[in-house]
N, C-alpha and C positions, 0 to 999 in steps of 0.2 A: 431762479433768475428772472428778473423783470424785463420789460421791453426797453428799458434804458441801458441794458448791458450790451457789451460788444457782441455782435451776432455775425456769424458766417452764413451768408445766403448762397445756397448752391443753385447753379443754373445748369440744368441738364441739356443734353443735346436732343435730337429728334428720336427719342426712344421712349418706351414705356418703362415702368418701374423695374429695376434690376437689383435684386437683393444683395448680390455680391459685387456690385460696382463700387469702385473706390469712393465715389461721392456718397453713396448710401452708407457704406461702412464708416466713413469719417464723420458723417452727420450724426450717427448714433453714438459717437464717442465724445463729441464736443458738449460743453456745458450749455451753450446757447447756439442753436442753428435753426435754419429754416430752409425751405426748398421751394423754388418756383414750381407751381403745379405742372406735372408732366402731362402736357397736352397730347403727347404721342406722335409717332411718325406719320400718322394720317393727317395731322394738322400742319399745313405748310404756311399758313397765314402769318407773316412776320409781324403784322400789326397785333395779332392776338398774343404772340409770344412777348413782345415788348410791353404790352399792357399788363400781362401777367407778372413780368419782372418789376414793373413800376409799382403795382399793387403790393407785391411782396416786400419790397424795400420800404414802402410807405408805412408798413405796420410797425416799424422799429424806430424808436426815438433815439437810441444810442448809436454808437459807431457801427457801421456796417462794412463788412468785407465780402467780396464776391469770390466764389470758387466755381468757375465755369469749365465745362468740358465740351469739346467738339463744336457743334453748331451753337451751343450755349455761349461760346466766346464771341461768335459773330453777332448773336443777339445782344450781348453786352455792348459791342461797338456801335450797333444801331441805336440802342437805348441811350447811350451816352450823348448822342447828337440831339436827342429830344428832351431829355430829363434835366431838371435843375436840382435834383436831389443829390446832396453830397454823399460820397462814400469814401472810405479810408484807402481802399486799394482793391485790386482785382487780380486773381490768379486765373490765367487764361490758358488752359491745357489743350494741346493739340488742335488748334483751330484748323478746320478743313479749308482747302483751296477751292472756293466756289467759282473761281474764274476758269477752271478746267473741268472737263467731264469727270464725274465720279464713277467709282466701280459699279458693277451691276448690283442692283438691290438698293441703291441710293437714288434720291430724286434727280431727275434730269435738270440740266441748267435752264432749260426753257421754263420748267415748272417753278424753279426757284426765282427766276427773273419775274415771272408773272405774279408771284406772291410778295415781291418787294425786297428780296434778299440781295439782289444785284442792282447796281454795282456794289462791291464790297466797300465799306467805309474805310478810308485811308487817313482821315484826320487824326491828329494827335489827341489821345484820350485826356480828359481833364482830371485824371487821378493817377496815382501810382499804379503800375501794373507790371506783371511778369508774365511773359509768354513762355510756356514750356513746350519746346518743339522736339519731335521725335525724328531720328535720322532715317527711319524706315516706315514712316506713316503712309499707308496706301491712299489716304485721303488728302495728304498735304505734303508736297515736296519740301524738304528741309530748307533749301535756299530760298524758296518763295515765302515760306512762313517766316524766315529770318527777315526778309524785306518787309513783310507785313508788320512784324514787331517793331522794326525801325520807324516805319511810318506812324505807328501808334505811340511812339515814344516809350515803348516798353523795354524793360530789361529782358534779355534773352537768356533762358535757361536751357541748355542742351540736356535733354532727358535721356539721351542715348537711344539705343535700338529698342524702343518700347512699343512698336507698332502704333495703333491708334489709342493706346492706353485704356483698353477695355477688356472685357472678358475674353474675347476672341484672341487678344494678344497676351493673355496670361495674367491679367489684373482683374480682380481682387484689390487687395491692399496696395496703395501707392505711398510708400514711406516718405517720399520727398514732399508731399503736399503740405504737411504741417510746417516743415522747415521754410518752405516758400511763403506760407501765410505769415510766419513769424518775421521773415525778411520784409514783408509789407507793413509790419507794425502790429500784428495781432498780439495783444498783451499776454503776459505769462498766465494771468488768472483766467484767461479765456481758453486755455489749452485743456486737453483731457487731464484729469488729476494725476494719473500715473506718469504721463509724459512730462508734465510740469515739474513733478517731484524729482525727476532725473536731471533737471536743469538743462535739457537739450535745447 
């Protein structure tokens, strides 16, 4: 596949590489994918994350779809305010609520504000998007994430009781991700061969 083909760009949250994360697993199955460099949870500079997303998208001449998780969804919302690069759509899975204190082990709101994450962008996104919200996410109340999706102009997908959709919540594979990317317009030929041959 060349750089003019449809590409899914994965936008991770504030974590290091996780081999069995659904983003990592899905990236390995797609004919054309890329990932924003994982700067790791020690890097809170929003500017650096947005610049990394911009540089990753800029590498691809063809249609780009974003698949973001956790803080990656917030990075996408901030990036959308500053970038003129067109994308086809974005899957924004379990965005955290950075307007309320996070559980122990996660950055303090004061640190996030100091690095540019707050206030959360609430403007309508300039591309199609789907927010996948969890009903029992410890990082984001379902009703507040629903409000955020409405502000962004995103379609809301109720993912059910999936926690934060990470290894600690039992994921692994997340089978809905490909269906949601298809709903955003990801073409059949850009799907994993076995998946595409089933006509799903």
